[in-house]
C-alpha positions in Angstrom: 65.8 -14.4 108.6 65.7 -13.6 112.3 62.3 -13.2 113.9 61.0 -12.3 117.4 60.4 -15.9 118.1 64.1 -16.7 117.9 64.4 -15.1 121.4 61.9 -17.5 122.9 64.3 -20.4 123.5 66.8 -18.1 125.1 64.2 -16.6 127.5 62.8 -20.1 128.4 66.3 -21.5 129.1 67.2 -18.5 131.2 64.0 -18.6 133.3 64.6 -22.4 133.9 68.2 -21.8 135.0 67.2 -18.9 137.3 64.4 -20.9 138.8 66.6 -23.9 139.6 69.2 -21.6 141.3 66.4 -19.9 143.3 64.9 -23.3 144.3 68.3 -24.6 145.4 69.0 -21.5 147.4 65.6 -21.8 149.2 66.3 -25.5 150.1 69.7 -24.7 151.6 68.6 -21.5 153.3 65.9 -23.4 155.1 68.3 -26.2 156.0 66.3 -29.0 154.4 69.4 -30.7 152.9 71.1 -31.2 156.3 68.7 -33.9 157.6 66.2 -34.8 154.8 63.3 -37.1 155.4 62.9 -40.4 153.7 60.8 -39.0 150.9 63.1 -36.0 150.3 66.1 -38.3 150.3 64.6 -40.7 147.7 63.6 -37.7 145.6 67.1 -36.2 145.8 68.7 -39.5 144.8 66.3 -40.0 141.9 66.7 -36.5 140.5 70.5 -36.8 140.8 70.5 -40.1 138.9 68.2 -38.7 136.3 70.3 -35.6 135.6 73.5 -37.7 135.6 71.9 -40.0 133.0 70.9 -37.1 130.8 74.4 -35.8 130.9 75.7 -39.2 130.0 73.4 -39.1 127.0 74.8 -35.7 126.1 78.3 -37.3 126.0 77.1 -40.0 123.7 75.9 -37.3 121.4 79.4 -35.9 120.9 81.3 -39.2 120.4 82.7 -40.0 116.9 79.5 -41.9 116.0 76.9 -41.2 113.3 73.5 -42.0 114.8 70.3 -42.7 112.9 67.0 -41.0 113.6 65.2 -40.6 115.9 68.2 -41.3 118.2 70.2 -38.5 116.6 67.6 -35.9 117.4 67.2 -37.2 121.0 70.9 -37.1 121.7 71.1 -33.6 120.1 68.4 -32.5 122.6 70.5 -33.8 125.5 73.4 -31.6 124.3 71.7 -28.7 126.0 73.1 -30.0 129.3 76.6 -29.7 127.8 75.9 -26.0 127.3 75.7 -26.4 123.5 73.4 -23.4 123.3 74.0 -22.9 119.5 71.9 -26.0 118.9 68.9 -24.3 120.5 69.5 -20.6 120.2 70.1 -18.7 116.9 73.2 -16.9 118.0 73.6 -15.4 114.6 70.6 -13.2 115.3 72.5 -11.7 118.3 75.9 -11.2 116.6 78.7 -12.9 114.6 80.6 -15.4 116.7 83.9 -17.1 115.8 84.7 -20.5 117.1 86.6 -18.9 120.0 83.6 -16.7 120.7 81.3 -19.8 120.8 83.6 -21.6 123.2 84.1 -18.5 125.4 80.3 -18.1 125.6 79.9 -21.7 126.9 82.5 -21.1 129.6 80.8 -17.8 130.4 77.6 -19.6 131.2 79.3 -21.3 134.1 80.7 -18.0 135.3 77.4 -16.2 134.9 75.6 -18.8 137.0 78.2 -18.3 139.7 77.8 -14.6 139.6 74.0 -14.8 139.7 74.1 -17.1 142.8 76.6 -14.7 144.5 74.5 -11.7 143.8 71.3 -13.5 145.1 73.2 -14.6 148.2 74.6 -11.1 149.0 71.2 -9.5 148.5 69.4 -12.1 150.7 71.9 -11.9 153.5 71.8 -8.1 153.5 68.0 -7.9 153.6 67.1 -11.0 155.7 70.1 -11.6 158.0 71.4 -8.0 158.3 74.7 -8.7 156.7 75.8 -11.7 158.8 77.8 -13.2 156.0 79.9 -15.4 158.1 76.9 -17.1 159.6 75.4 -17.8 156.2 78.6 -18.8 154.5 77.5 -22.4 154.4 74.6 -21.6 152.1 76.6 -20.3 149.2 79.3 -23.0 149.7 76.6 -25.7 149.5 74.9 -24.2 146.4 78.1 -23.8 144.5 79.1 -27.3 145.4 75.7 -28.8 144.5 75.6 -27.1 141.1 79.2 -28.2 140.3 78.4 -31.7 141.3 75.1 -31.9 139.4 76.7 -30.6 136.2 80.2 -32.1 136.7 80.1 -34.1 133.5 78.9 -31.2 131.5 81.5 -28.8 133.0 84.3 -31.3 132.3 83.0 -31.9 128.7 82.6 -28.2 128.0 86.0 -27.1 129.3 87.8 -29.8 127.3 86.1 -29.1 124.0 89.3 -27.5 122.4 91.1 -30.8 122.9 88.4 -32.9 121.0 90.2 -33.1 117.7 90.0 -35.7 114.9 92.1 -36.6 111.9 91.0 -35.7 108.3 91.9 -37.5 105.1 94.2 -34.7 104.2 96.3 -35.4 107.3 95.2 -32.3 109.2 93.4 -32.4 112.6 90.3 -30.3 113.1 88.2 -29.7 116.1 85.2 -32.0 116.3 82.8 -29.3 117.4 84.3 -26.4 115.4 85.2 -27.9 112.1 86.8 -24.7 110.8 89.4 -24.7 113.6 92.7 -26.5 112.8 94.2 -28.2 115.8 97.8 -27.7 116.8 98.6 -25.4 113.9 99.7 -22.3 115.6 100.7 -20.4 112.5 97.3 -20.0 110.7 94.3 -17.9 111.8 92.4 -21.1 112.5 95.3 -22.5 114.5 95.5 -19.2 116.3 91.9 -19.6 117.4 92.8 -23.0 118.7 95.6 -21.7 120.8 93.3 -19.1 122.4 90.7 -21.8 123.1 93.4 -24.0 124.7 94.4 -21.2 127.0 90.8 -20.6 128.1 90.4 -24.4 128.5 93.4 -24.7 130.8 91.9 -22.0 133.0 88.4 -23.4 133.0 89.4 -27.1 133.6 90.8 -26.1 136.9 87.2 -26.1 138.2 86.4 -29.8 137.9 90.0 -30.8 138.9 89.9 -28.6 142.0 86.5 -29.9 142.9 87.6 -33.6 142.7 90.6 -32.8 144.9 88.4 -30.9 147.4 85.9 -33.8 147.6 88.7 -36.3 148.3 89.9 -34.0 151.2 86.3 -33.6 152.5 85.8 -37.4 152.4 88.7 -37.9 154.6 87.4 -35.2 157.1 83.8 -36.5 157.1 84.2 -39.2 159.9 85.9 -36.7 162.2 83.2 -34.1 161.6 80.5 -36.6 162.5 82.3 -37.6 165.7 82.7 -33.9 166.7 79.1 -33.0 165.7 80.5 -30.3 163.4 77.2 -28.7 162.2 79.0 -26.1 160.1 80.7 -28.9 158.1 77.5 -30.8 157.6 75.6 -27.7 156.5 78.3 -26.7 154.1 79.2 -30.2 152.6 76.3 -32.4 153.6 75.1 -32.4 150.0 78.0 -34.6 149.1 77.2 -37.4 151.6 73.5 -37.3 152.4 72.7 -39.9 149.7 75.1 -42.5 151.1 75.3 -44.6 154.2 77.7 -43.2 156.8 80.1 -46.1 156.4 80.1 -45.6 152.6 80.5 -41.8 152.5 83.6 -42.3 150.3 81.4 -43.6 147.5 81.0 -40.0 146.4 84.6 -40.3 145.0 83.6 -43.3 142.9 80.7 -41.3 141.5 82.8 -38.2 140.7 85.6 -40.3 139.2 83.1 -42.0 136.9 81.8 -38.6 135.9 85.3 -37.3 135.2 86.1 -40.4 133.0 82.9 -40.0 131.1 83.6 -36.3 130.6 87.0 -36.9 129.0 85.9 -39.9 126.8 85.4 -37.7 123.7 89.1 -36.8 123.9 90.0 -40.4 123.0 90.4 -41.0 119.2 88.3 -43.7 117.7 84.7 -44.5 118.2 85.2 -48.1 119.4 87.7 -47.0 122.1 85.4 -44.3 123.2 82.4 -46.6 123.6 84.6 -49.2 125.4 85.9 -46.7 128.0 82.3 -45.2 128.4 80.8 -48.7 129.1 83.8 -49.7 131.3 83.2 -46.7 133.6 79.5 -47.5 133.9 80.1 -51.2 134.5 82.8 -50.6 137.1 80.5 -48.3 139.2 77.6 -50.7 138.8 79.7 -53.6 140.2 80.9 -51.3 143.0 77.3 -50.3 143.9 76.1 -53.9 144.0 79.0 -54.9 146.2 79.2 -52.0 148.7 75.4 -51.0 148.6 76.3 -47.4 149.4 72.8 -45.8 149.0 70.8 -44.9 152.1 67.5 -46.1 150.6 
């Protein structure tokens, strides 16, 4: 039975998410990300690596592997970063959700976060800066980019969930997350759900792809912006490069490509192949980091 306490996880998660958005907004609004001190730089790098590690753990939790306790419980906890809210919130106490409804809810979390940040930005600029939106455009650009970069693995993993299918002994393919959904069977009701999920996925996956293309474009522009002293560019996109030495600014592409590969690992059939690709991506970036030494500290 549903009780009042079932709403507590939802309230706590919402408060934490809102608090993080407000904190990021305050940091970019005050310009502390443009030229951080040594301590702030070290803290930023450490927090970024920690969040990235936790997201990698969330990917391990959705691979085709049966884990023993207590590792299984730990990896399930990490799945919160992959927007697996049904593992923490009793959604049945709110309403009845189909597999398509569950997936749409996860994608909606991303859109809700963007809407909240936009509302906060509009309100703050109207009250504090008298509607000078053009002057403060760099703030919302930097916040959107930072959130997308921090949760890049989770966004990629979430948007590709409909494609994570596995074979069954009866020869049918079902979705790994939503076991009642039959993959690639458009005639049945379950297959109809899968078609709808695929359509939403195709729309949502444009976000991580567009971000990777944008970062490649910005990486090419970065040296010229530095030579020109383009402060608007640095205020808007400095969050991408502040962790790296100027000569190794391109290393952000290595980091993002690694995140993309890790995010699509669950699409590959077979646990052994999944683990191999996962470890290969980590080892390749480790070798690159040792060789190029891109970090500023």
